[in-house]
Backbone as CSV, one residue per row, in Angstrom:
resi,resn,N_x,N_y,N_z,CA_x,CA_y,CA_z,C_x,C_y,C_z
1,MET,54.161,2.265,-29.373,52.674,2.052,-29.111,52.545,1.101,-27.909
2,ASN,51.678,1.396,-27.051,51.387,0.544,-25.925,50.673,-0.810,-26.325
3,ASN,51.051,-1.827,-25.852,50.403,-3.078,-26.041,49.395,-3.312,-24.958
4,PHE,48.072,-3.159,-25.290,47.034,-3.258,-24.337,46.984,-4.530,-23.584
5,GLY,46.836,-4.525,-22.359,46.821,-5.625,-21.442,48.130,-5.976,-20.848
6,GLU,49.169,-5.157,-21.221,50.457,-5.368,-20.556,50.752,-4.041,-19.852
7,SER,52.040,-4.078,-19.225,52.519,-2.954,-18.406,53.478,-2.160,-19.198
8,ASP,53.470,-0.870,-19.108,54.497,-0.053,-19.655,54.878,1.041,-18.641
9,ARG,55.812,1.903,-18.977,56.379,2.908,-17.950,56.178,4.285,-18.474
10,ARG,55.859,5.235,-17.639,55.821,6.641,-17.893,57.135,7.205,-17.531
11,SER,57.635,8.211,-18.296,58.935,8.728,-18.017,58.832,10.100,-17.356
12,ASP,57.619,10.513,-17.102,57.447,11.872,-16.477,57.082,11.902,-14.989
13,GLY,57.430,10.862,-14.246,57.101,10.832,-12.854,57.853,9.852,-12.180
14,PRO,58.152,9.941,-10.875,58.955,8.927,-10.175,58.152,7.692,-10.039
15,GLY,58.670,6.550,-10.426,58.190,5.319,-10.187,56.813,5.060,-10.803
16,ALA,56.532,5.762,-11.880,55.265,5.717,-12.686,55.175,4.272,-13.261
17,HIS,53.919,3.727,-13.143,53.673,2.364,-13.624,52.366,2.250,-14.284
18,ASP,52.218,1.644,-15.445,50.930,1.684,-16.149,50.416,0.225,-16.086
19,THR,49.345,0.015,-15.368,48.669,-1.257,-15.338,47.356,-1.207,-16.102
20,THR,47.247,-1.860,-17.282,46.207,-1.793,-18.156,45.080,-2.764,-17.736
21,GLY,43.871,-2.494,-18.128,42.867,-3.421,-17.873,41.623,-3.128,-18.832
22,TYR,40.936,-4.101,-19.267,39.769,-3.863,-20.101,38.569,-4.725,-19.607
23,SER,37.447,-4.128,-19.812,36.204,-4.741,-19.240,35.546,-5.693,-20.159
24,HIS,36.250,-6.626,-20.766,35.547,-7.540,-21.571,35.861,-9.008,-21.012
25,PRO,34.818,-9.860,-20.970,35.012,-11.257,-20.335,35.994,-12.061,-20.991
26,ARG,36.261,-11.810,-22.348,37.167,-12.528,-23.033,38.659,-12.318,-22.536
27,TYR,38.873,-11.065,-22.072,40.176,-10.665,-21.758,40.438,-10.735,-20.227
28,GLY,39.386,-10.537,-19.405,39.569,-10.627,-17.990,40.368,-9.507,-17.395
29,VAL,40.430,-9.454,-16.033,41.239,-8.386,-15.354,42.651,-8.877,-15.356
30,PRO,43.636,-7.927,-15.577,45.054,-8.279,-15.538,45.428,-8.976,-14.185
31,ASP,45.942,-10.145,-14.237,46.305,-10.826,-13.029,47.592,-10.330,-12.573
32,MET,47.594,-9.464,-11.447,48.771,-8.779,-11.013,49.755,-9.826,-10.315
33,GLN,49.303,-11.028,-10.021,50.179,-11.987,-9.466,51.208,-12.586,-10.522
34,THR,50.756,-12.642,-11.764,51.522,-13.231,-12.812,51.957,-12.247,-13.905
35,GLY,51.294,-11.084,-13.889,51.651,-10.113,-14.986,50.768,-10.341,-16.206
36,GLY,49.934,-11.327,-16.278,49.186,-11.648,-17.350,47.772,-11.569,-17.091
37,SER,46.829,-12.062,-18.031,45.348,-11.986,-17.778,44.831,-13.246,-17.252
38,SER,43.936,-13.167,-16.374,43.419,-14.461,-15.772,41.979,-14.501,-15.867
39,GLU,41.369,-15.658,-16.222,39.986,-15.841,-16.332,39.331,-15.990,-14.929
40,HIS,40.246,-16.172,-13.917,39.727,-16.336,-12.542,39.454,-15.033,-11.920
41,SER,39.787,-13.941,-12.569,39.595,-12.624,-12.060,38.922,-11.760,-13.162
42,GLN,37.911,-12.266,-13.772,37.205,-11.610,-14.851,36.554,-10.328,-14.247
43,TYR,36.305,-9.350,-15.088,35.487,-8.271,-14.725,34.131,-8.644,-14.394
44,SER,33.637,-8.205,-13.283,32.366,-8.716,-12.840,31.151,-8.156,-13.608
45,GLY,31.431,-7.235,-14.578,30.357,-6.810,-15.514,29.834,-7.973,-16.267
46,HIS,30.678,-8.998,-16.509,30.160,-10.188,-17.194,30.781,-11.428,-16.530
47,GLY,31.101,-11.333,-15.297,31.612,-12.468,-14.501,30.949,-12.560,-13.220
48,ARG,31.803,-12.807,-12.149,31.232,-12.937,-10.878,30.984,-11.583,-10.213
49,ASP,29.744,-11.419,-9.596,29.562,-10.233,-8.774,30.438,-10.366,-7.569
50,SER,30.813,-9.185,-7.044,31.679,-9.210,-5.866,31.154,-8.242,-4.866
51,ALA,31.057,-8.648,-3.552,30.741,-7.618,-2.518,31.812,-6.675,-2.267
52,LEU,31.518,-5.573,-1.858,32.570,-4.518,-1.486,33.387,-5.049,-0.329
53,ALA,34.734,-4.817,-0.403,35.652,-5.339,0.680,36.020,-4.271,1.610
54,GLY,36.673,-4.780,2.701,37.333,-3.783,3.609,36.438,-3.022,4.408
55,GLY,35.264,-3.498,4.704,34.324,-2.817,5.592,33.591,-1.685,4.862
56,MET,33.706,-1.583,3.582,32.902,-0.673,2.818,31.516,-1.116,2.730
57,ALA,30.585,-0.177,2.982,29.188,-0.554,2.865,28.704,-0.373,1.419
58,ALA,27.786,-1.152,1.013,27.182,-0.978,-0.365,26.333,0.314,-0.371
59,ILE,26.676,1.093,-1.336,26.032,2.410,-1.471,25.135,2.449,-2.751
60,ALA,23.945,2.728,-2.638,23.041,2.882,-3.801,23.088,4.272,-4.352
61,VAL,23.346,4.406,-5.697,23.564,5.718,-6.258,22.458,5.859,-7.363
62,MET,21.808,7.132,-7.353,20.821,7.401,-8.355,21.496,7.589,-9.739
63,GLY,21.063,6.962,-10.821,21.591,7.163,-12.061,20.586,7.330,-13.087
64,PRO,20.959,7.748,-14.345,20.016,7.826,-15.494,19.404,6.486,-15.893
65,ALA,18.203,6.497,-16.229,17.450,5.347,-16.498,17.638,4.916,-18.002
66,ASP,18.229,5.749,-18.797,18.441,5.339,-20.270,19.823,5.870,-20.747
67,HIS,19.978,5.803,-22.089,21.281,6.200,-22.714,21.237,7.692,-23.032
68,GLY,20.710,8.516,-22.168,20.579,9.914,-22.496,21.971,10.699,-22.279
69,SER,22.962,9.985,-21.815,24.220,10.595,-21.549,24.964,10.765,-22.823
70,THR,25.964,11.644,-22.795,26.769,11.996,-24.020,28.266,11.738,-23.752
71,LEU,28.982,11.427,-24.793,30.436,11.290,-24.723,31.097,12.630,-24.975
72,GLU,32.151,12.951,-24.055,32.850,14.122,-24.302,34.273,13.784,-24.743
73,MET,34.582,14.091,-25.999,35.874,13.736,-26.492,36.966,14.682,-25.861
74,ILE,38.014,14.031,-25.340,39.062,14.847,-24.611,39.877,15.666,-25.709
75,PRO,40.000,16.899,-25.571,40.735,17.724,-26.637,42.246,17.342,-26.657
76,ASN,42.804,17.291,-27.804,44.250,17.068,-28.012,44.697,15.702,-27.445
77,ALA,43.828,14.752,-27.207,44.208,13.464,-26.672,44.609,12.576,-27.968
78,GLN,45.634,11.814,-27.732,46.093,10.900,-28.788,45.028,9.767,-29.001
79,ARG,44.655,9.536,-30.213,43.781,8.500,-30.565,44.488,7.160,-30.559
80,VAL,43.832,6.128,-30.135,44.360,4.758,-30.111,43.847,4.023,-31.255
81,ASP,44.684,3.247,-31.922,44.227,2.383,-33.056,43.245,1.361,-32.579
82,PRO,41.958,1.503,-33.144,40.974,0.510,-32.633,41.289,-0.879,-32.788
83,CYS,42.200,-1.293,-33.643,42.614,-2.724,-33.768,43.386,-3.187,-32.594
84,THR,43.899,-2.273,-31.745,44.604,-2.738,-30.558,43.657,-2.819,-29.363
85,LEU,42.423,-2.414,-29.527,41.482,-2.525,-28.410,40.677,-3.847,-28.457
86,PRO,40.261,-4.287,-27.280,39.352,-5.430,-27.208,38.112,-5.226,-27.919
87,PRO,37.273,-6.213,-28.280,35.929,-6.002,-28.787,35.117,-5.187,-27.854
88,PRO,33.995,-4.478,-28.456,33.203,-3.657,-27.562,32.592,-4.484,-26.443
89,ASP,32.514,-3.877,-25.287,32.078,-4.514,-24.110,30.613,-4.242,-23.811
90,PRO,29.684,-5.179,-23.705,28.284,-5.000,-23.432,28.085,-4.294,-22.063
91,PHE,28.937,-4.590,-21.089,28.800,-3.862,-19.877,28.965,-2.343,-19.917
92,LEU,29.984,-1.969,-20.632,30.201,-0.517,-20.818,29.131,0.126,-21.675
93,GLN,28.644,-0.671,-22.672,27.642,-0.093,-23.552,26.252,0.106,-22.858
94,GLN,26.120,-0.400,-21.660,24.904,-0.063,-20.984,24.871,1.425,-20.599
95,PHE,26.132,2.035,-20.499,26.212,3.460,-20.182,26.192,4.358,-21.410
96,HIS,26.714,3.899,-22.481,26.720,4.571,-23.841,27.044,3.577,-24.918
97,PRO,26.266,3.513,-25.971,26.443,2.528,-27.007,27.741,2.583,-27.734
98,ARG,28.483,3.780,-27.630,29.700,3.902,-28.380,30.941,3.606,-27.495
99,LEU,30.772,3.420,-26.207,31.867,3.019,-25.281,32.396,1.631,-25.691
100,ARG,33.719,1.442,-25.620,34.331,0.232,-26.115,35.140,-0.410,-25.054
101,ALA,36.065,0.357,-24.360,37.034,-0.258,-23.441,37.576,0.818,-22.497
102,PHE,38.223,0.361,-21.412,38.902,1.351,-20.525,40.252,0.834,-20.209
103,ARG,41.047,1.753,-19.528,42.427,1.391,-19.125,42.533,1.929,-17.653
104,PHE,42.949,1.194,-16.748,43.121,1.522,-15.275,44.591,1.599,-15.037
105,THR,45.118,2.782,-14.781,46.613,2.991,-14.752,47.049,3.706,-13.504
106,ILE,48.070,3.114,-12.806,48.659,3.871,-11.678,49.703,4.830,-12.358
107,VAL,49.443,6.008,-12.384,50.382,7.013,-13.103,51.294,7.705,-12.079
108,GLN,51.101,7.592,-10.745,52.105,8.057,-9.817,52.180,7.032,-8.683
109,GLN,53.430,6.506,-8.554,53.638,5.376,-7.531,54.137,5.982,-6.242
110,PRO,53.714,5.250,-5.087,54.288,5.643,-3.784,55.759,5.142,-3.776
111,ILE,56.665,5.945,-3.173,57.986,5.504,-3.130,58.490,5.229,-1.654
112,ARG,58.205,6.084,-0.722,58.600,5.858,0.620,57.745,6.624,1.603
113,ALA,57.892,6.295,2.887,57.210,6.966,3.959,57.951,6.662,5.261
114,ARG,57.641,7.521,6.255,58.069,7.209,7.631,57.019,6.587,8.398
115,MET,57.371,5.449,9.149,56.300,4.836,9.970,55.625,5.896,10.870
116,CYS,54.284,5.770,10.999,53.575,6.767,11.783,53.185,6.106,13.155
117,GLY,52.703,7.023,14.002,52.132,6.497,15.275,50.658,6.241,15.237
118,SER,50.109,5.874,16.321,48.610,5.493,16.298,47.809,6.764,16.360
119,SER,48.361,7.868,16.773,47.508,9.111,16.867,47.315,9.717,15.522
120,ASP,46.107,10.423,15.439,45.820,11.080,14.175,46.809,12.257,13.887
121,LYS,47.444,12.717,14.936,48.364,13.880,14.732,49.751,13.364,14.317
122,ASP,49.895,12.107,14.259,51.268,11.595,13.758,51.216,10.777,12.598
123,TRP,50.292,11.143,11.721,50.229,10.581,10.369,51.470,10.987,9.468
124,ARG,52.001,10.067,8.770,53.163,10.361,7.939,52.762,9.827,6.516
125,PRO,52.191,10.696,5.651,51.707,10.147,4.408,52.756,9.692,3.395
126,LEU,52.390,8.664,2.663,53.359,8.155,1.568,53.664,9.194,0.691
127,SER,54.857,9.171,0.114,55.375,10.198,-0.712,55.965,9.562,-1.970
128,PRO,55.531,10.017,-3.218,54.439,10.957,-3.420,53.081,10.267,-3.263
129,PRO,51.983,11.012,-3.203,50.665,10.433,-3.060,50.298,9.577,-4.312
130,THR,49.747,8.386,-4.155,49.347,7.590,-5.284,48.245,8.209,-6.114
131,VAL,48.394,8.182,-7.425,47.403,8.759,-8.361,47.078,7.737,-9.357
132,ILE,45.807,7.410,-9.613,45.385,6.475,-10.509,44.497,7.198,-11.652
133,LYS,44.756,6.748,-12.853,43.971,7.397,-14.007,43.229,6.359,-14.674
134,LEU,41.870,6.714,-14.932,41.028,5.750,-15.675,40.731,6.463,-17.099
135,GLU,41.058,5.773,-18.166,40.863,6.230,-19.484,39.692,5.410,-20.177
136,LEU,38.793,6.074,-20.795,37.736,5.410,-21.548,37.984,5.661,-23.033
137,PHE,37.697,4.580,-23.797,37.832,4.659,-25.216,36.540,4.335,-25.998
138,ASP,36.216,5.075,-26.979,35.028,4.809,-27.767,35.327,3.779,-28.918
139,ILE,34.390,3.472,-29.670,34.625,2.400,-30.662,35.638,2.778,-31.687
140,ASP,35.919,4.146,-31.862,36.886,4.566,-32.880,38.200,4.730,-32.247
141,GLY,38.478,4.444,-30.997,39.758,4.633,-30.287,39.988,5.926,-29.719
142,ASN,38.989,6.864,-29.696,39.112,8.135,-29.153,39.037,8.113,-27.647
143,ARG,39.792,8.875,-26.957,39.739,8.940,-25.515,38.578,9.873,-25.123
144,VAL,37.701,9.408,-24.221,36.453,10.185,-23.954,36.178,10.238,-22.498
145,ILE,35.233,11.089,-22.165,34.782,11.136,-20.746,33.212,10.917,-20.805
146,GLU,32.801,9.980,-20.010,31.305,9.611,-19.924,30.903,9.656,-18.400
147,ASN,30.248,10.728,-18.007,29.953,10.907,-16.670,29.085,9.925,-15.994
148,SER,27.997,9.405,-16.646,27.132,8.473,-16.003,27.912,7.131,-15.604
149,PHE,29.019,6.779,-16.183,29.810,5.672,-15.756,30.871,6.129,-14.710
150,MET,31.568,7.204,-14.989,32.665,7.594,-14.162,32.223,8.099,-12.819
151,GLN,31.044,8.723,-12.731,30.585,9.314,-11.406,30.082,8.235,-10.433
152,HIS,29.992,6.982,-10.841,29.550,5.859,-10.013,30.729,4.942,-9.723
153,LEU,31.988,5.404,-9.752,33.175,4.552,-9.560,33.862,5.022,-8.277
154,VAL,34.383,4.065,-7.583,35.396,4.394,-6.406,36.472,3.373,-6.586
155,VAL,37.643,3.799,-6.016,38.803,2.880,-5.929,39.113,2.657,-4.501
156,HIS,39.216,1.403,-4.078,39.485,1.044,-2.788,40.861,0.353,-2.620
157,THR,41.647,0.719,-1.558,43.015,0.172,-1.465,43.152,-0.676,-0.218
158,THR,44.038,-1.633,-0.335,44.442,-2.500,0.799,46.000,-2.647,0.760
159,LEU,46.599,-2.966,1.817,48.024,-3.090,1.973,48.547,-4.505,1.951
160,TRP,49.597,-4.796,1.212,50.086,-6.177,1.073,51.510,-6.164,1.259
161,ASN,52.117,-7.415,1.445,53.564,-7.602,1.547,54.057,-7.517,0.090
162,GLU,55.384,-7.432,0.038,56.043,-7.255,-1.278,55.693,-8.424,-2.290
163,SER,55.559,-9.673,-1.817,55.270,-10.755,-2.647,53.831,-10.858,-3.195
164,LYS,52.991,-10.040,-2.523,51.523,-9.987,-2.826,50.812,-11.235,-2.348
165,GLU,51.342,-11.837,-1.365,50.787,-13.139,-0.892,49.967,-12.952,0.348
166,GLU,50.174,-11.853,1.047,49.499,-11.639,2.368,49.054,-10.217,2.582
167,GLU,47.866,-10.070,2.918,47.361,-8.748,3.190,47.695,-8.231,4.600
168,LEU,48.216,-6.961,4.735,48.604,-6.460,5.961,47.894,-5.164,6.385
169,THR,46.769,-4.972,5.839,46.035,-3.770,6.124,45.725,-3.730,7.716
170,VAL,45.416,-4.903,8.211,45.196,-4.997,9.670,46.176,-6.192,10.135
171,VAL,46.800,-5.972,11.265,47.731,-6.914,11.810,47.363,-7.249,13.273
172,GLU,47.875,-8.325,13.863,47.870,-8.589,15.256,49.228,-8.411,15.757
173,LEU,49.285,-7.716,16.959,50.534,-7.390,17.554,50.430,-7.639,19.024
174,PRO,51.593,-7.887,19.719,51.554,-8.014,21.176,51.102,-6.770,21.921
175,HIS,50.478,-6.992,23.068,49.998,-5.867,23.817,51.292,-5.093,24.355
176,ASN,51.105,-3.737,24.481,52.129,-2.888,25.149,53.489,-3.151,24.558
177,THR,53.533,-2.922,23.234,54.845,-3.127,22.540,55.267,-1.867,21.966
178,ASN,56.549,-1.519,22.125,57.023,-0.241,21.588,57.307,-0.388,20.127
179,SER,57.565,0.772,19.433,57.640,0.769,18.031,58.770,-0.204,17.457
180,LYS,59.919,-0.320,18.059,60.953,-1.110,17.590,60.541,-2.625,17.637
181,ARG,59.927,-3.056,18.789,59.431,-4.364,18.930,58.258,-4.680,18.075
182,ILE,57.439,-3.669,17.817,56.237,-3.909,16.899,56.789,-4.206,15.503
183,SER,57.831,-3.563,15.053,58.371,-3.730,13.805,58.900,-5.236,13.651
184,ALA,59.612,-5.680,14.733,60.236,-6.959,14.666,59.122,-8.005,14.848
185,ALA,58.086,-7.746,15.657,56.927,-8.696,15.693,56.217,-8.825,14.501
186,ALA,56.043,-7.739,13.734,55.303,-7.759,12.458,56.089,-8.654,11.449
187,LYS,57.445,-8.505,11.464,58.238,-9.221,10.415,58.209,-10.676,10.767
188,SER,58.346,-10.994,12.076,58.468,-12.400,12.466,57.109,-13.161,12.409
189,ARG,56.009,-12.469,12.796,54.778,-13.143,12.850,54.043,-13.197,11.545
190,LYS,54.216,-12.155,10.772,53.631,-11.982,9.433,52.105,-12.350,9.484
191,ARG,51.391,-11.678,10.321,49.987,-11.959,10.417,49.169,-10.990,9.679
192,GLY,48.771,-11.340,8.451,47.917,-10.492,7.610,46.487,-10.928,7.768
193,VAL,45.548,-10.081,7.418,44.216,-10.300,7.469,43.537,-9.958,6.101
194,THR,42.824,-10.846,5.447,42.165,-10.510,4.278,40.776,-10.095,4.633
195,HIS,40.176,-9.165,3.848,38.863,-8.722,4.022,37.753,-9.769,3.850
196,PHE,38.144,-10.991,3.132,37.134,-11.921,2.804,37.276,-13.104,3.749
197,GLY,38.022,-12.937,4.782,38.305,-14.059,5.744,38.016,-13.583,7.129
198,GLN,38.133,-14.534,8.110,37.955,-14.120,9.556,39.332,-14.175,10.243
199,LEU,39.555,-13.206,11.073,40.711,-13.040,11.781,40.622,-13.993,13.043
200,LYS,41.595,-14.900,13.172,41.630,-15.776,14.359,42.458,-15.099,15.419
201,HIS,41.736,-14.434,16.248,42.389,-13.657,17.314,42.986,-14.614,18.395
202,GLU,44.229,-14.328,18.747,44.908,-15.177,19.804,45.130,-14.333,20.995
203,PRO,45.030,-15.045,22.155,45.244,-14.349,23.413,46.603,-13.686,23.514
204,GLY,46.605,-12.441,24.095,47.909,-11.722,24.146,48.211,-10.897,22.995
205,LEU,47.460,-10.948,21.930,47.686,-10.119,20.753,46.513,-9.179,20.595
206,GLU,46.817,-8.027,20.032,45.932,-6.984,19.800,45.745,-6.653,18.282
207,ILE,44.595,-6.498,17.824,44.323,-6.108,16.447,44.558,-4.694,16.221
208,GLU,45.337,-4.356,15.275,45.643,-2.979,14.926,45.621,-2.603,13.448
209,ASN,45.149,-1.471,13.109,45.150,-1.000,11.682,46.680,-0.699,11.351
210,ASN,47.193,-1.275,10.356,48.507,-1.022,9.929,48.469,0.086,8.805
211,LEU,47.434,0.157,8.033,47.239,1.123,7.031,46.170,2.126,7.562
212,LEU,46.597,3.486,7.537,45.762,4.460,8.015,45.433,5.506,6.951
213,GLY,44.375,6.243,7.141,44.015,7.280,6.151,42.752,6.885,5.346
214,ASP,42.440,7.580,4.295,41.303,7.296,3.502,41.557,6.135,2.566
215,TYR,40.870,5.013,2.751,41.031,3.776,1.975,40.398,3.906,0.606
216,SER,39.522,4.804,0.455,38.713,4.912,-0.799,38.803,6.311,-1.398
217,ALA,38.753,6.334,-2.738,38.769,7.606,-3.431,37.740,7.615,-4.568
218,THR,36.993,8.724,-4.701,36.065,8.820,-5.753,36.697,9.447,-6.967
219,SER,36.073,9.334,-8.141,36.587,9.861,-9.415,36.553,11.324,-9.420
220,MET,37.557,11.974,-10.058,37.617,13.394,-10.215,37.978,13.751,-11.720
221,ILE,37.336,14.642,-12.335,37.611,15.006,-13.691,38.543,16.269,-13.583
222,VAL,39.744,16.181,-13.759,40.670,17.235,-13.632,41.763,17.193,-14.695
223,ASP,42.685,18.184,-14.724,43.789,18.232,-15.631,45.044,17.725,-15.041
224,ASP,45.858,16.980,-15.843,47.137,16.518,-15.320,48.182,17.654,-15.516
225,GLU,49.500,17.297,-15.410,50.540,18.281,-15.397,50.729,18.792,-16.827
226,THR,50.273,18.192,-17.892,50.291,18.631,-19.167,49.147,19.371,-19.635
227,GLY,48.156,19.524,-18.816,46.906,20.140,-19.160,45.833,19.208,-19.801
228,GLN,46.195,17.966,-19.831,45.311,17.028,-20.379,44.091,16.598,-19.431
229,ARG,42.912,16.669,-19.865,41.778,16.432,-19.137,41.682,14.920,-18.871
230,GLY,41.245,14.415,-17.681,41.164,13.029,-17.421,40.349,12.710,-16.178
231,CYS,40.193,11.430,-15.899,39.515,10.940,-14.700,40.551,10.362,-13.825
232,PHE,40.649,10.895,-12.583,41.710,10.541,-11.644,41.167,10.148,-10.289
233,PHE,41.842,9.272,-9.598,41.630,8.790,-8.266,42.887,9.043,-7.445
234,VAL,42.746,9.846,-6.325,43.898,10.389,-5.656,43.887,9.940,-4.176
235,PHE,45.091,9.419,-3.668,45.152,8.982,-2.314,46.283,9.795,-1.569
236,PRO,45.897,10.970,-1.071,46.977,11.868,-0.439,47.354,11.578,0.914
237,ASN,46.582,10.819,1.713,46.979,10.757,3.144,47.021,9.343,3.654
238,LEU,47.477,8.373,2.842,47.701,6.995,3.309,49.026,7.026,4.135
239,SER,48.901,6.323,5.372,50.037,6.159,6.221,50.155,4.771,6.725
240,ILE,51.283,4.391,7.152,51.519,2.952,7.560,52.312,3.032,8.940
241,ARG,51.833,2.097,9.829,52.282,2.110,11.221,53.656,1.393,11.333
242,LEU,53.860,0.282,10.521,55.015,-0.599,10.735,56.003,-0.419,9.625
243,GLU,57.292,-0.455,10.106,58.420,-0.437,9.164,58.321,-1.646,8.277
244,GLY,58.751,-1.517,7.050,58.812,-2.692,6.124,58.680,-2.244,4.640
245,ARG,58.570,-3.258,3.846,58.437,-3.110,2.391,57.110,-3.624,2.004
246,TYR,56.405,-2.863,1.241,54.922,-3.171,0.944,54.569,-2.862,-0.488
247,LYS,53.353,-3.293,-0.821,52.703,-2.983,-2.048,51.281,-2.601,-1.638
248,LEU,50.586,-1.708,-2.406,49.265,-1.366,-2.218,48.463,-2.043,-3.411
249,ARG,47.316,-2.500,-3.046,46.380,-3.039,-4.152,45.263,-2.110,-4.279
250,PHE,44.920,-1.716,-5.510,43.870,-0.837,-5.792,42.804,-1.530,-6.593
251,THR,41.497,-1.526,-6.091,40.368,-2.129,-6.746,39.392,-1.124,-7.258
252,LEU,39.121,-1.155,-8.540,38.079,-0.238,-9.137,36.747,-0.888,-8.910
253,ILE,35.767,-0.105,-8.278,34.435,-0.696,-7.977,33.430,0.119,-8.596
254,LYS,32.500,-0.476,-9.326,31.334,0.207,-9.832,30.150,0.057,-8.856
255,LEU,29.736,1.245,-8.288,28.701,1.258,-7.316,27.308,1.028,-7.939
256,PRO,26.381,0.475,-7.166,25.011,0.124,-7.752,24.266,1.445,-8.037
257,GLU,23.351,1.309,-9.036,22.424,2.319,-9.433,20.979,1.905,-9.256
258,MET,20.216,2.619,-8.406,18.910,2.222,-8.078,18.015,2.107,-9.289
259,GLN,18.153,2.898,-10.239,17.254,3.029,-11.433,17.549,2.134,-12.535
260,ARG,18.664,1.331,-12.370,18.991,0.307,-13.407,19.066,-1.001,-12.772
261,PRO,18.035,-1.863,-12.952,17.993,-3.207,-12.367,19.164,-4.087,-12.662
262,ALA,19.775,-3.907,-13.884,21.006,-4.696,-14.310,22.190,-4.292,-13.509
263,LEU,22.132,-3.102,-12.899,23.343,-2.521,-12.277,23.238,-2.315,-10.788
264,MET,22.302,-3.054,-10.191,21.963,-2.889,-8.763,23.159,-3.430,-7.790
265,ALA,23.864,-4.401,-8.259,24.913,-4.963,-7.444,26.264,-4.189,-7.657
266,PRO,27.026,-3.957,-6.606,28.400,-3.466,-6.844,29.286,-4.413,-7.525
267,LYS,30.079,-3.926,-8.363,30.917,-4.834,-9.170,32.387,-4.403,-9.020
268,CYS,33.322,-5.394,-8.793,34.731,-5.141,-8.880,35.170,-5.210,-10.340
269,VAL,35.536,-4.105,-10.913,35.783,-3.988,-12.392,37.147,-4.233,-12.706
270,ALA,38.117,-3.894,-11.924,39.617,-4.041,-12.228,40.405,-3.910,-10.962
271,SER,41.659,-4.334,-10.921,42.469,-4.172,-9.769,43.914,-4.191,-10.269
272,ALA,44.770,-3.543,-9.476,46.201,-3.416,-9.799,47.027,-3.205,-8.481
273,PHE,48.222,-3.772,-8.509,49.143,-3.588,-7.399,50.123,-2.440,-7.766
274,SER,50.511,-1.675,-6.724,51.563,-0.672,-6.949,52.932,-1.368,-7.059
275,ASP,53.955,-0.565,-7.305,55.339,-0.992,-7.083,55.582,-1.153,-5.588
276,ALA,56.613,-1.863,-5.335,56.995,-1.976,-3.909,57.598,-0.671,-3.365
277,PHE,57.348,-0.394,-2.144,57.909,0.885,-1.540,58.313,0.558,-0.123
278,ASP,59.090,1.382,0.485,59.667,1.144,1.856,58.993,2.124,2.871
279,VAL,58.738,1.643,3.970,58.306,2.440,5.160,59.535,2.362,6.220
280,TYR,60.030,3.479,6.614,61.289,3.570,7.343,60.941,3.859,8.857
281,SER,61.804,3.474,9.712,61.810,4.013,11.066,62.149,5.455,11.110
282,ILE,61.909,6.050,12.347,62.151,7.442,12.512,63.649,7.780,12.198
283,LYS,64.556,6.943,12.768,65.994,7.228,12.635,66.452,6.978,11.168
284,THR,65.854,6.115,10.377,66.462,5.755,9.076,65.742,6.466,7.907
285,PHE,64.572,7.173,8.242,63.918,7.797,7.154,64.708,8.802,6.455
286,PRO,64.845,8.734,5.124,65.634,9.755,4.362,64.976,11.047,4.069
287,GLY,63.633,11.137,4.385,62.877,12.336,4.056,61.929,12.182,2.900
288,MET,60.940,13.054,2.883,60.003,13.039,1.743,60.657,13.545,0.484
289,ILE,60.122,13.030,-0.650,60.704,13.566,-1.898,60.011,14.815,-2.319
290,GLU,60.570,15.553,-3.201,59.968,16.822,-3.713,58.713,16.429,-4.366
291,SER,57.628,17.320,-4.220,56.382,17.181,-4.907,56.583,17.046,-6.494
292,THR,55.853,16.122,-7.060,55.967,16.051,-8.512,55.126,17.051,-9.229
293,ALA,55.353,17.086,-10.496,54.604,18.038,-11.315,53.136,17.736,-11.298
294,LEU,52.824,16.397,-11.349,51.348,15.983,-11.247,50.766,16.343,-9.973
295,SER,51.464,16.187,-8.895,50.946,16.539,-7.620,50.664,18.001,-7.515
296,ARG,51.558,18.783,-8.015,51.274,20.235,-8.053,50.176,20.721,-8.904
297,ALA,49.963,20.005,-10.025,48.915,20.280,-10.916,47.584,20.007,-10.252
298,LEU,47.437,18.855,-9.552,46.228,18.484,-8.918,46.030,19.441,-7.743
299,ALA,47.025,19.832,-6.981,46.796,20.608,-5.852,46.338,22.051,-6.274
300,GLN,46.812,22.533,-7.430,46.334,23.795,-7.922,44.896,23.795,-8.318
301,GLN,44.330,22.636,-8.504,42.916,22.539,-8.843,42.022,22.258,-7.644
302,GLY,42.605,22.342,-6.458,41.838,22.226,-5.287,41.910,20.929,-4.503
303,LEU,42.647,19.889,-5.046,42.851,18.674,-4.331,43.788,18.974,-3.129
304,LYS,43.444,18.245,-1.940,44.145,18.502,-0.696,45.355,17.536,-0.752
305,ILE,46.477,17.957,-1.418,47.720,17.213,-1.487,48.911,17.964,-0.972
306,PRO,49.596,17.314,0.036,50.777,18.081,0.592,51.791,18.344,-0.421
307,ILE,52.221,19.616,-0.523,53.210,20.094,-1.501,54.522,20.333,-0.731
308,ARG,55.658,19.844,-1.282,56.924,19.937,-0.652,57.992,20.262,-1.698
309,ASN,58.894,21.168,-1.268,59.992,21.506,-2.082,61.260,20.868,-1.598
310,THR,62.339,20.735,-2.367,63.534,20.088,-1.902,64.150,20.938,-0.829
311,GLN,63.884,22.242,-0.807,64.588,23.184,0.212,63.799,23.145,1.528
312,ASP,62.585,22.540,1.550,61.875,22.469,2.804,62.597,21.587,3.822
313,ASN,62.443,21.869,5.111,63.082,21.064,6.090,62.091,19.950,6.469
């Protein structure tokens, strides 16, 4: 049985990692720096409001003005013992009175990529694409889908070094530097930029995006590789310019709703770091891995995910 609030492993995918989180102020968001729960990073449903990061504009979304929404119980989903769940969360219960808690899980981890060029035609996506699952639980421990909550969620990602101490989504690099020297410069200078701070630009250095692709993903209700219905966030085209070892940070954000005064501000609901992965130079890249069963299942339902077989060149 999974111990809620801790991490466990899936055995049905490469590098799968389960990062759990619950939206109750008593428990807080899992602190990915320490592996535990931290009151300094509480869910903003009952803690600090947080502006959207990484250049994302606040988006107002029309939503229902009352509790007219319904819970859809997921067929054949394993029920969780209610005693293992946190107490019912008032923030979630604004969307439906029977909602109790949620779990935010990275179910497919990135493993490797080839460093890409600055041109849009030279993107080299992470393999496999990162997939995140959001599970909702009602007061009886049933896994459910509640659209008025899920349809107003996005997950935003940023790039960090392996120790999670420095953000590297954007970096400063010397002008007119080739790819080999760029890699060396990035490792030696280690100039990361957080989205909540100001970049102190120095003469002779050029600001560059190190992480390319779509930084944000909206929720999609689809089936996984076992046919289980669920809410997923997929990042199929993230690419990285500089060789190195990294982690991705994923932040679950609740968008504002114009018709609910209590929900007008965007809220950072949960966050999780991926496992560490490697970005290789052109000469050392061992190649993309075979597409997973989960990637294939999502692609068959219309998601734009690159599918690759081991026999492909």
